[in-house]
N, C-alpha and C positions, 0 to 999 in steps of 0.2 A: 547738353548734348548726351545722347544715349551712349551706353558702353560700346555697343556694336559699331556706332559711327566712329568712336575713338579708335577702336581696333582696326577698322578699315583705313582710317587716315594714317595710322602707324604703319600698316602694311603697305600702303601706297608710297609712303616716305621711304621705306626699306627697298621697295621695288625700284623706285627712281634712283636710289643710290647704287643698287646692283646694276641697273641699266647703264649708268655712267661708267662704272668699273668695267663692264663688258665692252662698252664703246672704246675705252682706253686699250683694252686687251686686243680688240680687233685692229685698231690702228697700229699697235706694235707688231701684230702678226703681218700686217700689210707691209710694214717697213722691213721686216725680216724676209718676206717674200721677194721684195725688190732687191735686197742685198744678195740673197741666194741666187736670184736670176742673173744679176750682174756678174757674180762670181762664176756661175756656170758658163756664161757667155765668154768671159775672159779665159777660162780654162779651155773651152771649145776652140777659141781662136788660136791659142797657143799650140794646141794639138794639130789643128788644120794647117797653120802657118808653118 
Protein backbone atom coordinates (compact mmCIF):
# COMPACT_ATOMS: atom_id res chain seq x y z
CA UNK A 1 0.00 0.00 0.00
CA UNK A 2 1.28 3.44 -0.83
CA UNK A 3 2.11 5.96 1.87
CA UNK A 4 -0.57 8.33 0.60
CA UNK A 5 -3.19 5.58 0.89
CA UNK A 6 -2.15 4.92 4.48
CA UNK A 7 -2.35 8.64 5.24
CA UNK A 8 -5.81 8.86 3.74
CA UNK A 9 -7.02 5.79 5.62
CA UNK A 10 -5.72 7.26 8.89
CA UNK A 11 -7.45 10.55 8.09
CA UNK A 12 -10.71 8.76 7.33
CA UNK A 13 -10.46 6.89 10.63
CA UNK A 14 -9.89 10.16 12.51
CA UNK A 15 -12.78 11.84 10.71
CA UNK A 16 -15.13 8.97 11.52
CA UNK A 17 -14.15 9.23 15.18
CA UNK A 18 -14.67 12.99 15.14
CA UNK A 19 -18.03 12.49 13.42
CA UNK A 20 -19.18 10.13 16.17
CA UNK A 21 -18.10 12.59 18.85
CA UNK A 22 -20.00 15.38 17.11
CA UNK A 23 -23.11 13.21 16.88
CA UNK A 24 -22.91 12.66 20.65
CA UNK A 25 -22.54 16.40 21.24
CA UNK A 26 -25.52 17.15 19.01
CA UNK A 27 -27.65 14.61 20.88
CA UNK A 28 -26.66 16.17 24.20
CA UNK A 29 -27.51 19.65 22.90
CA UNK A 30 -30.92 18.35 21.82
CA UNK A 31 -31.48 16.96 25.31
CA UNK A 32 -30.50 20.31 26.82
CA UNK A 33 -32.85 22.10 24.42
CA UNK A 34 -35.76 19.92 25.55
CA UNK A 35 -34.88 20.46 29.21
CA UNK A 36 -34.69 24.22 28.78
CA UNK A 37 -37.89 24.33 26.75
CA UNK A 38 -39.71 22.34 29.42
CA UNK A 39 -38.33 24.58 32.16
CA UNK A 40 -39.36 27.69 30.22
CA UNK A 41 -42.88 26.29 29.78
CA UNK A 42 -43.13 25.55 33.50
CA UNK A 43 -41.94 29.04 34.40
CA UNK A 44 -44.33 30.60 31.89
CA UNK A 45 -47.28 28.63 33.30
CA UNK A 46 -46.46 29.67 36.85
CA UNK A 47 -46.34 33.31 35.81
CA UNK A 48 -49.60 33.10 33.84
CA UNK A 49 -51.44 31.00 36.44
